[in-house]
N, C-alpha and C positions, 0 to 999 in steps of 0.2 A: 460351693463350700459342701464340705461335709455334714449335712445336717443329715368336755362330752357333755337346763337338763331336757330332754327329751322323750318321747316315751321309747321303752327299751327294744332294743334292736332296730326299730324302724326304718331310721337313715339309711343305714347300711344295707337292709336288706333290699331297698330299694337300691341301692347303687349295686348290687350286685345281680340284680336282677336285669331281664332282657327287655324290659318297656322302654318305651321312648325319652329320652331325656332331654329336652331342649336346650338346658345350656350345655352338655355334651355335644350336641348336633352342630350349636353355633362357633363352638372351640375348632371341633375336626372342619369345619368351613374355614373358620381363620387359617388355621395349618392346610389347608388344600389351596387356599386363595394365596397361600406364599410360594406358590409351588416354581413360577415366572419369576420371584422375585431375587434375581440376579444381579449383584453388583456390575459396575461396569467393567466388561476384558477386553476394552479396545487395545489396552496395554500388553494383552496374552499371546503364545500363541494359538492356533487352530488346536494343536494337542493338550493344551494346557484348559482350554476354554471349555472343551467336549469334557477333561476330567473333570473339572471343577464343577460344572453342569451335572455331571452324574453323581457326585459326592453330593452336589444339594438335593438331587432329587430322592435319593437314598436316606439321606436325613428327616426327610418329608416324608418318606415311605415307613420308615422307624417310628416316628413319633404317632402314624395312623395305628399301626399295628398294637402302642401302648395306649390308645386314647378309645380304648373300648371300657365298658364298664365292669367286668370282671377286673380290671386292672387299675383301673384310676374312681377317684368320689370326687362326683361335681355338683352334689345336689345335696342338701340336707344340712342339719344344725352344723355339724363340725366344720363343712364345707364354706357355709355360710357367715360364721366364726371367724375363720381364715381370710375369706374373699373379703369382708368388712376392710380388714388390716390395706390389704392390697387397694383397696378405692381409697380409702385415706392416705395412704401416698400419692398416689395417682392425683389426686386432688390439688393436693399443696405442693407438689412439683410439674409445674406444665411441661417442663422437655419430656417426662413420663410418657408413652403414648398411652393416648385414652385405652384403646383396644389391646392393652397386655393383659391378658388372661392367667389364671391359674388352675393346674387341677392339684387333687392328692392323688399320691401314689400309692396304692394298695401292697408299700414295702416296707418292712420294719426296720429296713438300716436304716444307720444314722445320716441321713446323707437330703441333697435336696441338688436340682441341676437345669440347666436349660438348653435347649440347642440353639439358640435365637426363636425366632421366627414370633416373637412376642408372645411367648407362652412360659410358663414358669411349671417345675414339676417339684412338690414340696410331698416327701417321705411322710409316713404314719409315724415310722420311728424316730423319726426327728421332733414333732410334733410330742410324741410322746415324754420325751427326757427335757424340754425346757419347760420352763416356771412363769411365763409371763409374756402379756400380749410384747412387750419392746423388744423379748429374746426372738419373738416368730418374725417384727417385723423385722428386726436387724437382718436375717434370712433373707426374708425378700426383698430389702434393700438388695444387700449383696446380689443375688442373680438380678435381681434389674440392674445392678451395676455391668452385668457382662452384658447383657444386650444393649444398654446404652454406648459400648465400645464393642460392639459386633467382633466380639473374643470368637464365637464360633466360625463367622464366617471369614474371619483374617486367618484360623486355623487351616482352614480347610486352603487358604490361599498359599499360607508358608507349606504345607506338605503338598501342593502341587509343584510349587515350584523346587522343590528338592527330589520330585520325585521325577523331572523333567532335567535336570540339571546334568545336561550331555558330559563335561567334562567329569563329574562324579561318576556317572553311570560306566564310562569311558573305564576308572581309575580302579572301581568296583569290579569288574570284567577282569582285568588285567589283575587283581590280586587273586580271584579266584582259580586265576590258571596257573598260581605259583604252586610249585612242590613242596617249600616248605616255607613256613610262616605265614599261613594265608590267615590263620586268625588274627594275629599281631596286625599283619596291615590292613585287613577291614577292620579292625578296631582303631585303627590309626586313623584311617577317614571316616569312622562315621562317628565316635564318640564326642570329637568336637559338635558336628552337630545337633546329637543327643544332648548334650549339656546346653546347648544355645537355646535347643527348645523346650526343656525343663525352666530353666533360667527365664525363659518368657513368658511361660504357663504359671512360675510364683510373680511373676511381675502383674500378669493378669490379676491373679489372686488377690495382692494387695489394692490395687486400682479399682476392681469392683468394692474392696472393702471399703475404699475411704469415699468413693463417691455414694455408696450403699449408706452411709454415714449422716451424709448432708442431706438424704432422703429422706430419713427416719428423723434428725431432728427438725428440720424444715415441716414434717407432719407432727410435729409436738411430741412424739415419742421420750420417753425417758433414757436417755443415751447411759446413764451409769447403772442401769438395770438391762438394758440390752447388750452392753459388753461383756456382762455374765458368762451368755452363749458362749464365750471363747474357754472358759475354764470348763463346760461342760464339751467340748470338744476335746479339749486337754485331756481328761479323763479318758477318752475313747483315745487318743494319739498314743496315750503312756500306759492302755489298759487298768486303768486305777480301777478302784471298786469298794463300795460299803458294803458290808457283808450283809445277807438278806437278813430279813426281820424275822426270825422263825417260831416268834410268841404264838400263832394262832394256827398253827400246825397243829394236826392230832399225836397223841405219843408215838405211835405206831411209824409214823411217817418222821418223824424227828429222832427217834430211836436210828433208824436203819441209818437216815444221813449223816446220825454225829460216826455211827460204825463205819461208815464208807471213809471217814478222814483219815483212817487208821492207815489205809492202804493208797489214800490219792496222791500223786506224783503229778505236778505242775509240769515238767518237763518231759515224762517220760523214765524210763531206768538207767538211763545212760547220764540221766542230769541235764542242765541247761547249757545249749551251746552257746558261746561266744564269740565275738569277732569281731574287729575292728574297722571297720568299713569308713575310711577315709572320706569315697565319694559319697555317702548314702546324701547327706544335702544336696548335695548338687544333682543326684537325681530324684527327688521328689518333688512332681508335679505341683505341690502345695505348699507353702512355709509353712514352718513349724506354727501349732496353734499359739504358744504362748508368745512368739514372734509377732503374729500378728495382734496381738494383744497389745504387746507394747508399741509397735508403731502407734496403734491407733490413740492411745492412751497419750502418748508423746505428740503425735500431731493435733489433739484436741484439746489439750491441757487437763486431762480426766486423772483420778484417783482412783488406782486400783480398785475393782468390785470387791464388796463383799464375797466372803465364802459360800458356797452354795446350800450348807444347812441355815443358813439366816434368812433365807429367803421364802417367804409364805403367800404361797397361789391368791393371787385375789379370787373373790367368788366367782365373778365370771368364767375364769378359767377352770376354776374348780371343778365347776360343774361339767364344762366340755369334758374335764378331763375322764370321766366318769363313764361317756360313751366314747371318748378315744380309746381307752381300755377294752371296752368291749370289742370295737372294732378290731384294735391292733391280735386279738385272742382266736375272732373269726379268721382274721387275714392268715394265721400262723397256723391256723388248722386247716383252711384252705392249701395251704403249700407243704403240709404235711412237716411242720416243723413242731413237733412237740417240745423240743426242750426250750425253744424259746416262747410257747405257749404257758408251761409251768414258770417258767425262771420271771417273767412279767407278771404274772397272776400274782407272786408270790410279791415281788421287791415291789408292786402298786397296788397290793391291798386294800390300802388305803381308801381307792376310789372305787371299789366295788360299794352297790350301794347298801349294802347290809352284809352282817357274817353268814347269812345263808347263802346270799350266792355266790360269795369268795368259795363256801364249802360244796355246794352241789358244782358249779366248774370246777373247782379242781378233781372232785371225784369221776365227774365224767370223764377228766382228762386220764387219769390213771387206771380207771377201769375199764377208757378205750385200749391204755398201755400195756394192760392187762392180754385184753385179747389179742392186741398184736403180737405181742411175743410169745403166746400161745399157737397163732399161727406162722409164727418165726419170720414176719414180715416188718419187724419193729423198726430194724434197719434206717427204713425209708423215712421213718419219723422223727430218730434222735440225732443229733448232731454226734459229729467226733471231737473227740476232744483237740484243742486249738490255742498256744500258749499264745497266739496274737489276739485271743479274744480276753474279754475281762475275765479273773481270774475266779468270781462268785458265779459267772456262767460256765466255765470251762468245770469247776467244782459239780458242777448241777447236772453237767452232760456226763459225767464221768460215774456219777452215783445211777441218772437213769440206766446208764447203760449195763450196770452192774445187778440190775431188780431181775428177780424172778417174776413170772404169771404170779405166782402166790403171793408175793411180796405185793405185787403191786394191787390186785385183790384185799390184802389188807390195810393197806393204806388207803383205798378206796373204800373200804366198808368203816373205818376211822373218822373220813369226811361225813358219810353216809350220816352213820349214828347220832350226829348232830341235829341233821332236818327233821322238818314237822312235815307233817302231811301237805303244806303248803306248799313243798316242793315237789311233788306227786307230779303233779300236771306240766312239769318240764323238761326241755332240751335234754340236761345231761342226767335227768333220771328216765328220758325214756331212752338214750343209747346204752343207760344199765341195764335197762331193766333187757330192750332187746339180745343182748350179750348174754345175758341170764338165761333168757327163755333158747338164744340157740345152743348154750351149751347142755341145757335138758333137753333139745330138741323137740323142745314145748312150742311144733311150731302153728298149733291152733293161736295161742296168745302171739306170736310172733304176727300172724296175721292181722291181726285186731290192733296192734301198737301203728303196723307198718301203714296199712289203711287210713288211722285217724292222723298217722302222723309224717306222712310222705312228701306232701309240699313243703312243709318247713323244714324238714331235716335235710333233705336234699342241696338245701341252700344255706344250711345252717354251720356251725362251728366244728361238729362233729362229722362233717358230711363225708372226708375219707374216709373213717373208720366203717361209717354205713356202706360204703363203696366195696370194702373187702366183707360185711357182713351180704351185701346184695351178691355180692361174687360167690360166697359160700354156697348161698341160697339155691342161687340159678344155675350155677355151674355143678356144685359136689350134691346138691340135694333136688336138683328139681325140683322147684318147688312150683305150683301154678299161680301163686299170688302175687309173683313178684309182677310188676309191670315190664313190657317190653321194651329194651333199648331203643330211642329215636335212631 
């Protein structure tokens, strides 16, 4: 399925560190222990058995590459919150393996997934856009469903059977040798198998929905709240978006955003390109989210869920979301994704601890963006326009791409002008000052701030901008205060 209170930043700072994490170590051990967990292959040929074993071990290798402190969260307030929901499901459903584990992936895509092996991955981006425990639970239940039915392993077996189909291989070889009609011949051979594979994948999703629903119902979750998750997913499927709330933005930013509307085009200069693809429903790996919702409602005699705006976050999840937005911004900063960082800052501004926290965070991003544009490296930090994204996000990426360094400075100053002295000893303020001192070539003050903040800022939200500054100090100005890289 496509799917924050606590001392500020401490849980995800520890998650990004290289310190020993017992929970993550135990999860890695669980995955390693599944290396030889191969199904009965007595009905397969030697060639097929080798392919299955290799594919299974490659799957284990990929999971171990993901299971690092840099890429997943397996401790802290947010993790404990979500993991408690999994424990609740396991305690209420004896058929769910007791050693089933989950990790939170430091990815801001709206997604959740599993490779099997009793391990679930839920992305930060998924958790950010959900509204309550019940919606999170239905995501967890769905992924458990995939484990229950061995969908991952069965997909490998199906792939191997096709790959070793000698009749098919012979026909493909003959088709490639044809002088004319080669593409048509290949399509005729492969299309039925492609449609069959996609149909089976869609069936698997519905099957995981169904058993996942049973799991969360047994655990006492409110299923009427839970199915609202499909409405959130529908917004993603159809690129629907609610306009961003611009009430807290400084006048300089608001004026420039409104001015950009006069030239913004959703689909480019040629307009929208439309086509009628009658095969598109049959080529999807997942059913349409509204179809999945309707099936769950009909199968369980439920009424349609209330629209998203009528949902009020429960206090426990509301508090967690404050830490969650911090973690998402840290992740976006690490991934050089300033479009998402600024977008989510504005979209979820109500989850900042106070207005000062919101203002200094965006000051830091826009001041950083000014420096990146000045150094002509901002292209690595801003998303390209994409009509497959929600329109409010696409609009923002267009706006950010059109800003000059001076524009960004004016916007950052708009946020800075609202701040009091208690914001001076914060990461956004420090990165802003480092940029100012670098521009002024005031390297004496750069060195003071550098030595005081080095250990924090190199793992913080603005780390990648700090790295750009570090590169300039080291390789252009040859400054000696910069610590040598290990």
